[in-house]
All heavy atoms as an XYZ file, in Angstrom:
941
protein
N      -7.262     18.642     -7.136
C      -5.932     19.118     -7.369
C      -5.596     20.252     -6.421
O      -6.400     21.154     -6.226
C      -5.752     19.592     -8.836
C      -4.357     20.043     -9.142
S      -4.066     19.960    -10.939
C      -3.985     21.645    -11.263
N      -4.485     20.171     -5.770
C      -4.028     21.246     -4.814
C      -3.384     22.366     -5.603
O      -2.320     22.136     -6.270
C      -3.083     20.689     -3.745
O      -3.664     19.474     -3.166
C      -2.855     21.658     -2.645
N      -3.988     23.523     -5.627
C      -3.515     24.565     -6.461
C      -2.062     25.000     -6.095
O      -1.720     25.279     -4.949
C      -4.390     25.838     -6.372
C      -4.116     26.862     -7.403
C      -5.186     27.941     -7.452
O      -6.354     27.624     -7.204
O      -4.843     29.096     -7.754
N      -1.184     25.029     -7.083
C       0.170     25.475     -6.945
C       1.125     24.434     -6.298
O       2.267     24.818     -5.937
N       0.625     23.249     -6.065
C       1.466     22.215     -5.397
C       1.396     20.901     -6.131
O       0.528     20.666     -7.013
C       0.922     22.024     -3.978
C       1.026     23.203     -3.105
C       0.638     22.936     -1.735
C       0.865     24.165     -0.857
N       0.721     23.859      0.616
N       2.310     20.095     -5.893
C       2.319     18.689     -6.413
C       1.481     17.820     -5.582
O       1.473     17.886     -4.366
C       3.798     18.149     -6.371
C       4.687     18.642     -7.461
C       5.364     19.810     -7.497
C       5.104     17.894     -8.640
N       6.101     19.919     -8.621
C       6.023     18.736     -9.299
C       4.775     16.651     -9.120
C       6.589     18.327    -10.509
C       5.390     16.252    -10.279
C       6.284     17.089    -11.001
N       0.723     16.923     -6.227
C      -0.022     15.859     -5.615
C       0.611     14.502     -6.025
O       1.092     14.310     -7.189
C      -1.479     15.866     -6.041
C      -2.206     17.147     -5.600
O      -1.925     17.594     -4.508
O      -3.082     17.689     -6.338
N       0.559     13.591     -5.071
C       1.226     12.272     -5.322
C       0.320     11.103     -4.959
O      -0.475     11.173     -3.990
C       2.485     12.127     -4.455
C       3.540     13.167     -4.836
C       3.678     14.366     -4.203
C       4.366     12.921     -5.956
C       4.636     15.227     -4.535
C       5.311     13.868     -6.322
C       5.449     15.023     -5.589
N       0.443     10.040     -5.766
C      -0.292      8.798     -5.491
C       0.800      7.724     -5.548
O       1.551      7.599     -6.495
C      -1.343      8.497     -6.565
C      -2.427      9.500     -6.565
C      -3.609      9.429     -5.802
C      -2.478     10.712     -7.306
N      -4.377     10.583     -6.078
C      -3.708     11.354     -7.035
C      -1.662     11.294     -8.294
C      -4.065     12.555     -7.540
C      -2.054     12.533     -8.779
C      -3.214     13.144     -8.513
N       0.869      6.948     -4.490
C       1.934      5.996     -4.344
C       1.267      4.559     -4.157
O       0.383      4.378     -3.327
C       2.854      6.292     -3.067
C       3.334      7.674     -3.209
C       3.909      5.226     -2.911
C       4.078      8.245     -1.969
N       1.794      3.614     -4.899
C       1.332      2.215     -4.780
C       2.561      1.417     -4.493
O       3.453      1.184     -5.286
C       0.727      1.729     -6.124
C       0.331      0.308     -6.070
O       0.139     -0.290     -4.886
O       0.209     -0.348     -7.137
N       2.660      0.969     -3.191
C       3.824      0.213     -2.785
C       3.535     -1.283     -2.841
O       2.583     -1.753     -2.210
C       4.196      0.546     -1.321
C       5.490     -0.125     -0.916
C       5.880      0.094      0.513
N       7.206     -0.421      0.843
C       7.582     -1.653      0.920
N       6.765     -2.596      0.545
N       8.776     -1.977      1.225
N       4.302     -1.997     -3.641
C       4.188     -3.449     -3.790
C       5.331     -4.108     -3.138
O       6.307     -3.459     -2.700
N       5.353     -5.406     -3.201
C       6.503     -6.149     -2.647
C       7.793     -6.033     -3.366
O       8.794     -6.009     -2.812
N       7.690     -5.748     -4.727
C       8.916     -5.619     -5.480
C       9.147     -4.187     -5.866
O      10.264     -3.626     -5.770
C       8.873     -6.491     -6.770
O       8.656     -7.875     -6.349
C      10.148     -6.462     -7.546
N       8.073     -3.526     -6.463
C       8.239     -2.162     -6.962
C       7.227     -1.250     -6.210
O       6.191     -1.646     -5.795
C       7.993     -2.118     -8.461
C       8.965     -2.841     -9.303
C       8.775     -4.013     -9.842
C      10.280     -2.233     -9.514
C       9.748     -4.698    -10.577
C      11.222     -2.878    -10.224
C      10.965     -4.105    -10.771
N       7.642      0.014     -6.201
C       6.751      1.126     -5.728
C       6.578      2.091     -6.892
O       7.562      2.552     -7.508
C       7.390      1.792     -4.510
O       7.457      0.902     -3.450
C       6.579      2.991     -4.114
N       5.341      2.353     -7.238
C       5.044      3.283     -8.315
C       4.582      4.591     -7.698
O       3.750      4.602     -6.710
C       3.904      2.770     -9.209
C       4.215      1.464     -9.891
O       5.172      1.552    -10.709
O       3.664      0.424     -9.609
N       5.167      5.720     -8.111
C       4.853      7.065     -7.595
C       4.413      7.916     -8.811
O       5.163      8.137     -9.706
C       6.029      7.678     -6.902
C       5.616      9.006     -6.343
C       6.548      6.786     -5.821
N       3.072      8.291     -8.770
C       2.582      9.156     -9.830
C       2.532     10.594     -9.186
O       2.041     10.789     -8.114
C       1.141      8.717    -10.260
C       1.115      7.258    -10.566
C       0.593      9.659    -11.298
C       1.922      6.899    -11.757
N       3.019     11.525     -9.918
C       2.979     12.876     -9.453
C       2.267     13.770    -10.436
O       2.377     13.580    -11.672
N       1.418     14.637     -9.857
C       0.707     15.663    -10.744
C       1.305     16.998    -10.350
O       1.218     17.498     -9.266
C      -0.796     15.665    -10.443
C      -1.518     16.662    -11.360
C      -3.000     16.582    -11.318
N      -3.521     16.558     -9.921
C      -4.718     16.127     -9.552
N      -5.475     15.652    -10.430
N      -5.028     16.159     -8.300
N       1.929     17.616    -11.396
C       2.609     18.916    -11.226
C       1.554     19.932    -11.067
O       0.411     19.801    -11.396
C       3.525     19.168    -12.413
N       1.993     21.128    -10.581
C       1.063     22.250    -10.443
C       0.326     22.663    -11.690
O      -0.805     23.149    -11.687
C       1.967     23.356     -9.926
C       3.098     22.697     -9.224
C       3.334     21.465    -10.033
N       0.966     22.425    -12.872
C       0.369     22.762    -14.171
C      -0.581     21.597    -14.658
O      -1.143     21.748    -15.728
C       1.428     23.044    -15.212
C       2.249     21.868    -15.635
O       2.018     20.684    -15.090
O       3.179     22.040    -16.371
N      -0.746     20.606    -13.870
C      -1.643     19.457    -14.233
C      -0.959     18.287    -14.959
O      -1.582     17.302    -15.177
N       0.274     18.422    -15.291
C       1.038     17.322    -15.951
C       1.208     16.129    -15.028
O       1.422     16.284    -13.828
N       1.101     14.952    -15.596
C       1.232     13.732    -14.870
C       2.593     13.089    -15.188
O       2.968     12.980    -16.353
C       0.080     12.726    -15.106
C      -1.280     13.179    -14.664
C      -2.323     12.195    -15.159
C      -1.301     13.217    -13.094
N       3.260     12.602    -14.126
C       4.560     11.929    -14.317
C       4.670     10.718    -13.430
O       4.084     10.688    -12.401
C       5.676     12.945    -13.872
C       5.636     14.246    -14.624
C       4.911     15.302    -14.165
C       6.306     14.368    -15.854
C       4.833     16.497    -14.885
C       6.231     15.534    -16.608
C       5.511     16.616    -16.200
N       5.352      9.736    -13.902
C       5.461      8.459    -13.166
C       6.885      8.099    -12.866
O       7.747      8.378    -13.689
C       4.765      7.346    -14.008
N       7.084      7.398    -11.743
C       8.366      6.906    -11.367
C       8.141      5.491    -10.834
O       7.164      5.277    -10.115
C       9.022      7.740    -10.252
C       9.378      9.094    -10.612
C      10.800      9.146    -11.288
N      11.340     10.510    -11.336
C      11.100     11.432    -12.260
N      10.270     11.117    -13.191
N      11.656     12.567    -12.219
N       9.053      4.594    -11.124
C       9.032      3.187    -10.581
C      10.334      2.930     -9.893
O      11.387      3.142    -10.503
C       8.822      2.184    -11.729
C       8.674      0.780    -11.266
C       8.428     -0.217    -12.325
C       7.020     -0.219    -12.877
N       5.945     -0.720    -12.042
N      10.222      2.589     -8.624
C      11.446      2.314     -7.820
C      11.293      0.939     -7.197
O      10.271      0.474     -6.961
C      11.589      3.364     -6.682
C      11.785      4.761     -7.160
C      10.477      5.506     -7.070
C      12.748      5.443     -6.188
N      12.468      0.381     -6.881
C      12.472     -0.873     -6.052
C      11.910     -0.546     -4.735
O      12.301      0.475     -4.070
C      13.869     -1.449     -5.907
C      14.508     -2.094     -7.177
C      15.958     -2.399     -6.920
C      13.749     -3.291     -7.574
N      11.009     -1.361     -4.199
C      10.438     -1.088     -2.899
C      11.454     -1.094     -1.776
O      11.413     -0.442     -0.794
C       9.322     -2.086     -2.628
O       8.227     -1.886     -3.455
N      12.420     -2.036     -1.927
C      13.574     -2.163     -1.001
C      14.880     -1.920     -1.670
O      15.234     -2.712     -2.597
C      13.573     -3.552     -0.342
C      12.292     -3.889      0.479
C      12.180     -3.054      1.717
O      13.198     -2.704      2.344
O      11.025     -2.819      2.142
N      15.549     -0.797     -1.268
C      16.853     -0.559     -1.881
C      17.642      0.256     -0.811
O      17.933      1.437     -1.058
C      16.721      0.202     -3.233
C      18.013      0.354     -4.002
O      19.028     -0.048     -3.492
N      17.942      0.952     -5.145
N      17.995     -0.370      0.285
C      18.605      0.413      1.347
C      19.901      1.044      1.111
O      20.300      2.028      1.738
C      18.789     -0.743      2.494
C      18.710     -2.002      1.772
C      17.880     -1.777      0.529
N      20.623      0.592      0.070
C      21.852      1.290     -0.340
C      21.617      2.624     -0.912
O      22.471      3.527     -0.856
C      22.713      0.409     -1.291
C      23.114     -0.862     -0.739
C      22.093     -2.000     -0.785
O      21.147     -1.897     -1.699
O      22.145     -2.895     -0.013
N      20.431      2.851     -1.533
C      20.092      4.062     -2.256
C      19.188      4.966     -1.464
O      19.307      6.213     -1.575
C      19.520      3.751     -3.590
N      18.180      4.380     -0.746
C      17.240      5.220     -0.065
C      16.519      4.369      1.063
O      16.485      3.214      1.045
C      16.165      5.804     -1.004
C      15.623      4.799     -2.002
C      14.658      3.853     -1.647
C      16.094      4.780     -3.323
C      14.206      2.972     -2.573
C      15.604      3.964     -4.270
C      14.686      3.015     -3.913
O      14.190      2.119     -4.783
N      15.983      5.088      2.070
C      15.358      4.453      3.155
C      13.930      4.073      2.853
O      13.412      3.082      3.394
C      15.378      5.307      4.393
N      13.220      4.927      2.045
C      11.855      4.637      1.763
C      11.550      4.990      0.291
O      11.833      6.087     -0.146
C      10.957      5.459      2.658
C       9.481      5.252      2.401
O       8.918      4.329      3.046
O       8.896      5.933      1.607
N      10.995      3.995     -0.416
C      10.784      4.208     -1.853
C       9.698      5.293     -2.159
O       9.929      6.015     -3.111
C      10.274      2.912     -2.519
N       8.687      5.359     -1.410
C       7.651      6.436     -1.615
C       8.247      7.838     -1.480
O       8.014      8.691     -2.345
N       8.940      8.031     -0.384
C       9.538      9.355     -0.171
C      10.586      9.601     -1.229
O      10.740     10.759     -1.768
C      10.221      9.410      1.219
C       9.071      9.445      2.252
C      11.087     10.706      1.373
C       9.525      9.296      3.717
N      11.348      8.563     -1.660
C      12.331      8.806     -2.707
C      11.699      9.138     -4.009
O      12.218     10.030     -4.750
C      13.242      7.516     -2.887
C      14.367      7.725     -3.881
C      15.360      8.855     -3.465
O      15.730      8.893     -2.290
N      15.726      9.661     -4.392
N      10.589      8.590     -4.317
C       9.855      8.877     -5.528
C       9.390     10.353     -5.539
O       9.494     10.982     -6.580
N       8.967     10.852     -4.377
C       8.523     12.235     -4.324
C       9.782     13.117     -4.503
O       9.750     14.073     -5.233
C       7.856     12.478     -2.973
C       6.486     11.804     -2.936
C       7.686     13.991     -2.695
C       5.825     11.861     -1.596
N      10.866     12.751     -3.822
C      12.119     13.564     -3.987
C      12.568     13.541     -5.506
O      12.934     14.638     -5.981
C      13.257     12.927     -3.145
C      13.000     13.019     -1.624
C      14.108     12.283     -0.898
N      15.300     13.094     -0.856
C      15.565     14.059     -0.007
N      14.666     14.353      0.927
N      16.698     14.723     -0.002
N      12.441     12.432     -6.183
C      12.793     12.359     -7.608
C      11.922     13.337     -8.427
O      12.411     14.055     -9.291
C      12.674     10.975     -8.112
C      13.781     10.020     -7.527
O      14.704     10.546     -6.904
O      13.687      8.763     -7.782
N      10.624     13.238     -8.125
C       9.716     14.120     -8.908
C      10.016     15.603     -8.718
O       9.998     16.433     -9.642
C       8.290     13.891     -8.503
C       7.643     12.746     -9.122
N       7.337     12.584    -10.459
C       7.136     11.562     -8.589
C       6.748     11.479    -10.715
N       6.576     10.843     -9.582
N      10.395     15.952     -7.512
C      10.668     17.368     -7.154
C      12.083     17.796     -7.428
O      12.412     18.971     -7.369
C      10.321     17.672     -5.692
C       8.889     17.413     -5.297
C       8.708     17.648     -3.757
C       7.947     18.325     -6.064
N      12.931     16.809     -7.798
C      14.320     17.143     -8.133
C      15.145     17.436     -6.859
O      16.137     18.183     -6.880
N      14.731     16.854     -5.718
C      15.421     17.045     -4.484
C      16.582     16.037     -4.328
O      16.405     14.863     -4.410
C      14.484     16.923     -3.311
C      15.247     17.079     -1.935
C      13.327     17.869     -3.369
N      17.840     16.545     -4.203
C      18.919     15.722     -4.075
C      19.113     15.114     -2.687
O      18.608     15.651     -1.750
C      20.222     16.484     -4.474
C      20.170     16.935     -5.949
C      21.442     17.600     -6.362
C      21.542     18.006     -7.773
N      20.415     18.201     -8.539
N      19.887     14.056     -2.566
C      20.179     13.419     -1.325
C      20.795     14.411     -0.330
O      21.699     15.115     -0.709
C      21.196     12.198     -1.561
C      21.308     11.288     -0.334
C      22.075     10.070     -0.688
C      22.105      9.136      0.410
N      22.729      7.846      0.084
N      20.302     14.410      0.845
C      20.786     15.281      1.874
C      20.053     16.644      1.900
O      20.173     17.348      2.934
N      19.328     16.989      0.912
C      18.553     18.308      0.894
C      17.248     18.119      1.640
O      16.687     17.004      1.610
C      18.334     18.743     -0.586
C      19.531     19.113     -1.328
C      19.226     19.618     -2.751
O      18.023     19.481     -3.137
O      20.164     20.108     -3.413
N      16.730     19.158      2.229
C      15.497     19.116      2.897
C      14.334     18.960      1.876
O      14.432     19.505      0.782
C      15.314     20.330      3.747
N      13.356     18.271      2.372
C      12.087     18.104      1.488
C      11.355     19.446      1.519
O      11.040     19.960      2.556
C      11.237     16.988      2.047
C       9.993     16.688      1.228
S      10.360     15.758     -0.322
C      10.514     14.151      0.290
N      11.035     19.999      0.350
C      10.296     21.287      0.283
C       8.844     21.019      0.493
O       8.009     21.023     -0.455
C      10.633     21.779     -1.066
C      10.849     20.542     -1.937
C      11.427     19.519     -0.956
N       8.413     20.874      1.730
C       7.024     20.571      2.033
C       5.994     21.571      1.528
O       4.813     21.279      1.193
C       6.821     20.270      3.529
O       7.152     21.475      4.244
N       6.508     22.793      1.308
C       5.596     23.819      0.777
C       5.217     23.609     -0.674
O       4.195     24.167     -1.189
C       6.200     25.238      0.934
C       7.462     25.431      0.073
N       8.673     24.840      0.438
C       7.635     26.021     -1.099
C       9.575     25.166     -0.488
N       8.991     25.890     -1.427
N       5.855     22.677     -1.342
C       5.503     22.291     -2.730
C       4.610     21.075     -2.844
O       4.160     20.719     -3.950
C       6.801     21.992     -3.558
C       7.776     23.132     -3.722
C       9.019     22.679     -4.485
C       7.127     24.296     -4.452
N       4.301     20.435     -1.711
C       3.582     19.208     -1.690
C       2.148     19.390     -1.215
O       1.949     19.954     -0.130
C       4.298     18.102     -0.818
C       5.738     17.901     -1.291
C       3.449     16.849     -0.752
C       6.570     17.044     -0.403
N       1.129     18.998     -2.032
C      -0.267     19.026     -1.655
C      -0.680     17.747     -1.029
O      -0.223     17.415      0.099
N      -1.379     16.967     -1.809
C      -1.924     15.679     -1.298
C      -0.988     14.533     -1.589
O      -0.302     14.536     -2.592
C      -3.272     15.358     -1.937
C      -4.401     16.295     -1.538
O      -4.286     16.858     -0.449
O      -5.359     16.476     -2.364
N      -0.879     13.622     -0.680
C      -0.121     12.387     -0.829
C      -1.055     11.234     -0.430
O      -1.520     11.234      0.715
C       1.178     12.291      0.012
C       1.863     10.991     -0.160
C       2.093     13.510     -0.330
N      -1.378     10.379     -1.377
C      -2.210      9.230     -1.120
C      -1.428      7.931     -1.401
O      -0.789      7.858     -2.434
C      -3.444      9.275     -1.886
C      -4.303     10.569     -1.541
C      -5.469     10.627     -2.346
C      -6.194     11.930     -1.901
N      -7.416     12.165     -2.680
N      -1.491      6.972     -0.421
C      -0.693      5.774     -0.572
C      -1.528      4.513     -0.359
O      -2.363      4.507      0.533
C       0.491      5.859      0.417
C       1.371      4.673      0.300
S       2.872      4.912      1.311
C       3.837      3.547      0.822
N      -1.261      3.520     -1.177
C      -1.940      2.221     -0.997
C      -0.846      1.161     -1.094
O       0.188      1.346     -1.659
N      -1.164     -0.015     -0.507
C      -0.220     -1.081     -0.548
C      -0.917     -2.369     -0.614
O      -2.018     -2.576     -0.056
C       0.788     -1.048      0.606
O       1.707     -2.118      0.481
C       0.084     -1.176      1.928
N      -0.342     -3.409     -1.163
C      -0.800     -4.754     -1.171
C       0.124     -5.739     -0.421
O      -0.121     -6.919     -0.452
C      -1.067     -5.275     -2.582
O       0.208     -5.251     -3.270
C      -2.098     -4.441     -3.365
N       1.105     -5.180      0.187
C       2.182     -6.000      0.849
C       1.546     -6.890      1.895
O       1.747     -8.140      1.857
C       3.246     -5.141      1.453
C       4.234     -5.987      2.225
C       3.984     -4.374      0.276
N       0.708     -6.378      2.796
C       0.093     -7.261      3.832
C      -0.876     -8.206      3.251
O      -0.943     -9.401      3.675
C      -0.556     -6.332      4.891
N      -1.736     -7.773      2.267
C      -2.615     -8.733      1.626
C      -1.964     -9.771      0.959
O      -2.331    -10.986      1.095
C      -3.520     -7.954      0.668
O      -4.076     -6.752      1.263
C      -4.567     -8.777     -0.048
N      -0.915     -9.569      0.192
C      -0.159    -10.527     -0.488
C       0.456    -11.555      0.529
O       0.462    -12.760      0.276
C       0.975     -9.932     -1.334
C       0.461     -9.290     -2.527
O      -0.670     -9.426     -2.877
N       1.273     -8.400     -3.183
N       0.994    -11.051      1.684
C       1.545    -11.951      2.686
C       0.506    -12.886      3.227
O       0.793    -14.125      3.454
C       2.146    -11.086      3.801
N      -0.702    -12.386      3.426
C      -1.860    -13.237      3.887
C      -2.154    -14.304      2.834
O      -2.335    -15.495      3.117
C      -3.058    -12.402      4.251
C      -2.994    -11.593      5.535
C      -4.119    -10.697      5.603
C      -2.937    -12.496      6.776
N      -2.377    -13.871      1.631
C      -2.774    -14.761      0.562
C      -1.694    -15.853      0.270
O      -1.994    -17.027     -0.025
C      -3.048    -14.025     -0.738
C      -4.284    -13.150     -0.636
C      -4.388    -12.295     -1.958
C      -5.525    -13.966     -0.528
N      -0.423    -15.460      0.383
C       0.686    -16.423      0.137
C       1.085    -17.137      1.411
O       1.969    -17.972      1.398
C       1.885    -15.628     -0.386
C       1.665    -15.001     -1.729
C       2.729    -13.974     -2.132
O       3.702    -13.813     -1.368
O       2.517    -13.324     -3.123
N       0.397    -16.883      2.507
C       0.674    -17.451      3.810
C       2.110    -17.348      4.240
O       2.797    -18.274      4.673
C       0.261    -18.958      3.777
C      -1.263    -19.207      3.568
C      -1.613    -20.643      3.604
N      -2.986    -20.724      3.272
C      -3.980    -20.809      4.171
N      -3.758    -20.735      5.427
N      -5.212    -21.014      3.744
N       2.601    -16.093      4.077
C       3.961    -15.735      4.452
C       3.893    -14.804      5.720
O       2.919    -14.260      5.996
C       4.788    -15.048      3.366
C       4.985    -15.898      2.145
C       5.739    -15.120      1.097
C       5.986    -16.073     -0.084
N       6.635    -15.290     -1.208
N       4.992    -14.723      6.401
C       5.058    -13.854      7.610
C       4.701    -14.565      8.833
O       4.488    -15.801      8.909
N       4.646    -13.806      9.886
C       4.364    -14.416     11.261
C       2.926    -14.779     11.390
O       2.023    -14.245     10.758
C       4.729    -13.304     12.331
C       6.180    -13.042     12.378
O       6.983    -13.891     12.047
O       6.538    -11.936     12.840
N       2.687    -15.753     12.215
C       1.294    -16.180     12.548
C       0.697    -15.154     13.439
O       1.379    -14.587     14.292
C       1.319    -17.542     13.165
C       1.813    -18.620     12.210
C       1.821    -19.994     12.839
N       0.518    -20.539     13.155
C      -0.399    -21.007     12.308
N      -0.121    -21.020     11.064
N      -1.555    -21.464     12.773
N      -0.568    -14.905     13.237
C      -1.239    -13.890     14.040
C      -2.621    -14.467     14.566
O      -3.078    -15.488     14.010
C      -1.554    -12.564     13.234
C      -0.257    -11.890     12.820
C      -2.447    -12.830     11.997
N      -3.153    -13.845     15.525
C      -4.439    -14.273     15.996
C      -5.360    -13.017     16.230
O      -4.822    -11.905     16.493
C      -4.297    -14.951     17.359
N      -6.654    -13.199     16.048
C      -7.599    -12.141     16.266
C      -8.486    -12.518     17.472
O      -9.140    -13.546     17.352
C      -8.454    -11.839     15.008
C      -9.620    -10.878     15.190
C      -9.113     -9.489     15.535
C     -10.481    -10.870     13.904
N      -8.504    -11.802     18.459
C      -9.333    -12.078     19.654
C     -10.448    -11.021     19.716
O     -10.155     -9.847     19.581
C      -8.516    -12.034     20.909
C      -7.284    -12.977     20.941
C      -6.467    -12.719     22.223
C      -7.734    -14.371     20.874
N     -11.621    -11.501     19.893
C     -12.769    -10.581     20.017
C     -13.622    -10.966     21.219
O     -13.557    -12.081     21.659
C     -13.664    -10.581     18.752
C     -12.905    -10.087     17.583
C     -14.239    -11.935     18.448
N     -14.464    -10.011     21.667
C     -15.281    -10.289     22.823
C     -16.625    -10.943     22.370
O     -16.961    -10.866     21.173
C     -15.642     -8.992     23.570
O     -16.253     -8.112     22.647
C     -14.375     -8.342     24.103
N     -17.312    -11.562     23.227
C     -18.589    -12.188     23.004
C     -19.531    -11.143     22.352
O     -19.598    -10.052     22.757
C     -19.202    -12.766     24.253
C     -20.455    -13.575     24.013
C     -20.979    -14.145     25.307
C     -22.277    -14.882     24.970
N     -22.865    -15.457     26.234
N     -20.257    -11.564     21.293
C     -21.151    -10.650     20.632
C     -20.535     -9.878     19.462
O     -21.240     -9.170     18.769
N     -19.298    -10.045     19.298
C     -18.573     -9.274     18.267
C     -18.229    -10.215     17.088
O     -17.635     -9.789     16.092
C     -17.304     -8.686     18.834
C     -16.703     -7.560     18.003
C     -17.380     -6.328     17.908
C     -15.510     -7.781     17.325
C     -16.837     -5.340     17.097
C     -14.953     -6.728     16.570
C     -15.645     -5.532     16.456
N     -18.625    -11.438     17.168
C     -18.233    -12.463     16.132
C     -18.687    -12.167     14.733
O     -18.091    -12.492     13.749
C     -18.674    -13.875     16.545
O     -20.105    -13.860     16.699
C     -18.008    -14.316     17.753
N     -19.886    -11.504     14.589
C     -20.388    -11.230     13.303
C     -19.625    -10.147     12.559
O     -19.763     -9.948     11.312
C     -21.786    -10.873     13.341
O     -22.006     -9.705     14.222
C     -22.723    -11.939     13.861
N     -18.767     -9.421     13.256
C     -17.916     -8.381     12.601
C     -16.777     -8.968     11.802
O     -16.324     -8.313     10.884
C     -17.363     -7.439     13.682
C     -18.358     -6.590     14.338
C     -18.789     -5.536     13.371
N     -19.773     -4.629     13.972
C     -20.543     -3.889     13.302
N     -20.506     -3.863     11.972
N     -21.398     -3.075     13.889
N     -16.356    -10.125     12.078
C     -15.227    -10.679     11.408
C     -15.644    -11.784     10.509
O     -15.439    -12.992     10.786
C     -14.128    -11.145     12.396
O     -14.696    -12.145     13.192
N     -16.275    -11.472      9.430
C     -16.835    -12.466      8.502
C     -15.904    -12.741      7.251
O     -16.348    -12.885      6.169
C     -18.192    -12.104      8.026
C     -19.262    -12.237      9.085
C     -20.596    -12.055      8.581
N     -20.890    -13.060      7.539
C     -21.575    -14.173      7.633
N     -22.003    -14.526      8.876
N     -21.776    -14.975      6.604
N     -14.590    -12.761      7.494
C     -13.630    -13.013      6.457
C     -13.590    -14.478      6.246
O     -13.278    -15.241      7.162
C     -12.259    -12.467      6.782
O     -12.315    -11.048      6.910
N     -13.869    -14.949      5.050
C     -13.889    -16.431      4.762
C     -12.388    -16.930      4.649
O     -11.485    -16.152      4.319
C     -14.559    -16.530      3.458
C     -14.260    -15.263      2.753
C     -14.261    -14.225      3.896
N     -12.231    -18.145      4.954
C     -10.981    -18.837      4.740
C     -11.063    -19.312      3.242
O     -11.955    -20.102      2.875
C     -10.745    -20.047      5.626
C     -10.616    -19.540      7.086
C      -9.500    -20.864      5.188
C     -10.491    -20.620      8.075
N     -10.154    -18.846      2.404
C     -10.220    -19.254      0.968
C      -9.240    -20.289      0.680
O      -8.130    -20.234      1.017
C      -9.979    -17.977      0.118
C     -11.026    -16.931      0.370
C     -10.750    -15.754     -0.450
N     -11.876    -14.862     -0.295
C     -12.183    -13.827     -1.084
N     -11.387    -13.627     -2.145
N     -13.232    -13.086     -0.892
N      -9.741    -21.333     -0.023
C      -8.897    -22.478     -0.364
C      -8.924    -22.613     -1.825
O      -9.892    -22.436     -2.480
C      -9.498    -23.729      0.308
C      -9.554    -23.643      1.860
C      -9.861    -25.027      2.385
N     -10.320    -25.083      3.737
C      -9.787    -24.571      4.833
N      -8.714    -23.804      4.659
N     -10.188    -24.697      6.077
N      -7.759    -22.940     -2.409
C      -7.711    -23.170     -3.822
C      -6.571    -22.382     -4.451
O      -5.922    -21.611     -3.847
N      -6.398    -22.584     -5.766
C      -5.311    -21.989     -6.458
C      -5.419    -20.451     -6.717
O      -4.429    -19.797     -7.072
C      -5.143    -22.752     -7.759
C      -6.596    -23.258     -7.995
C      -7.180    -23.446     -6.629
N      -6.608    -19.937     -6.647
C      -6.802    -18.518     -6.978
C      -7.247    -17.725     -5.779
O      -7.700    -18.278     -4.742
C      -7.826    -18.307     -8.131
O      -9.167    -18.659     -7.590
C      -7.491    -19.145     -9.281
N      -7.170    -16.404     -5.867
C      -7.651    -15.558     -4.784
C      -9.157    -15.341     -4.860
O      -9.731    -14.661     -4.073
C      -6.926    -14.166     -4.836
O      -7.219    -13.537     -6.009
N      -9.843    -15.893     -5.861
C     -11.291    -15.813     -6.037
C     -11.891    -17.168     -6.180
O     -12.351    -17.583     -7.192
C     -11.587    -14.964     -7.301
O     -11.111    -13.651     -7.266
N     -11.938    -17.884     -5.041
C     -12.401    -19.251     -5.083
C     -13.903    -19.342     -5.302
O     -14.614    -18.412     -5.083
C     -12.072    -19.808     -3.689
C     -12.151    -18.605     -2.838
C     -11.635    -17.478     -3.671
N     -14.325    -20.507     -5.850
C     -15.757    -20.677     -6.092
C     -16.474    -20.945     -4.763
O     -17.604    -20.670     -4.640
C     -15.953    -21.871     -7.026
C     -15.512    -21.662     -8.433
C     -15.808    -22.718     -9.346
N     -15.450    -22.363    -10.670
C     -14.825    -23.172    -11.515
N     -14.647    -24.412    -11.169
N     -14.542    -22.739    -12.682
N     -15.797    -21.430     -3.812
C     -16.436    -21.799     -2.504
C     -15.576    -21.309     -1.385
O     -14.377    -21.569     -1.383
C     -16.581    -23.341     -2.441
C     -17.357    -23.790     -1.223
C     -17.620    -25.213     -1.242
C     -18.501    -25.688     -0.086
N     -18.842    -27.023     -0.071
N     -16.128    -20.603     -0.434
C     -15.425    -20.151      0.765
C     -16.075    -20.761      1.948
O     -17.241    -21.144      1.940
C     -15.471    -18.643      0.859
O     -14.855    -18.023     -0.205
N     -15.245    -20.983      3.003
C     -15.838    -21.465      4.245
C     -15.364    -20.651      5.410
O     -14.319    -20.005      5.354
C     -15.406    -22.928      4.449
O     -13.976    -22.949      4.601
N     -16.214    -20.576      6.372
C     -15.885    -19.825      7.616
C     -15.394    -20.751      8.709
O     -15.876    -21.876      8.776
C     -17.053    -19.024      8.129
C     -17.444    -17.847      7.199
C     -18.453    -18.061      6.235
C     -16.867    -16.680      7.276
C     -18.761    -17.041      5.413
C     -17.173    -15.607      6.496
C     -18.164    -15.773      5.520
N     -14.433    -20.309      9.476
C     -13.864    -21.212     10.537
C     -14.958    -21.671     11.549
O     -14.812    -22.705     12.122
C     -12.751    -20.402     11.177
C     -12.941    -19.048     10.720
C     -13.771    -19.031      9.431
N     -15.855    -20.778     11.809
C     -16.899    -21.113     12.779
C     -18.200    -21.416     12.083
O     -18.657    -20.538     11.405
C     -17.046    -19.920     13.738
C     -18.101    -20.115     14.836
O     -18.968    -21.021     14.691
N     -18.045    -19.320     15.837
N     -18.752    -22.600     12.188
C     -19.841    -22.976     11.405
C     -21.052    -22.093     11.609
O     -21.900    -21.993     10.773
C     -20.258    -24.483     11.684
O     -20.577    -24.605     12.985
N     -21.210    -21.465     12.854
C     -22.299    -20.585     13.101
C     -22.333    -19.294     12.173
O     -23.246    -18.627     11.989
C     -22.387    -20.114     14.558
O     -21.214    -19.303     14.833
N     -21.132    -19.088     11.569
C     -20.975    -17.911     10.642
C     -21.366    -18.233      9.211
O     -21.412    -17.354      8.396
C     -19.593    -17.359     10.707
C     -19.245    -16.822     12.143
S     -17.579    -16.226     12.197
C     -17.647    -14.751     11.210
N     -21.640    -19.483      8.980
C     -21.913    -19.935      7.627
C     -23.469    -19.734      7.247
O     -23.852    -19.997      6.124
C     -21.629    -21.407      7.339
C     -20.116    -21.583      7.301
O     -19.371    -20.769      6.742
N     -19.611    -22.658      7.909
N     -24.231    -19.320      8.199
C     -25.648    -19.135      7.953
C     -25.954    -18.035      7.020
O     -25.259    -17.084      6.812
C     -26.360    -18.895      9.254
């Protein structure tokens, strides 16, 4: 806990962003915002912090009141699992192939019983 300051934990999902704030007195508070709401705000995480601190639109963010901000997201992971978004490629140099041992998962769940690697030499 950052003494005398607010700490924030932000979880940005595809639909909602959750912002948990810990007040200087240790109290915990939660806000849930739409991840995308361009008519109301540019960024849900920042808006959640503004809401916790009571900062109105157009007012400067009081950075002296903010301690730690930690953020996580599943947006990219979900896009990969759902096979949405642009196609990408990973290029590596010779000798670096063992670093990318991510299996190709097939099946209805994200925890398949059997995984396979695209390069059979990696299945050893």
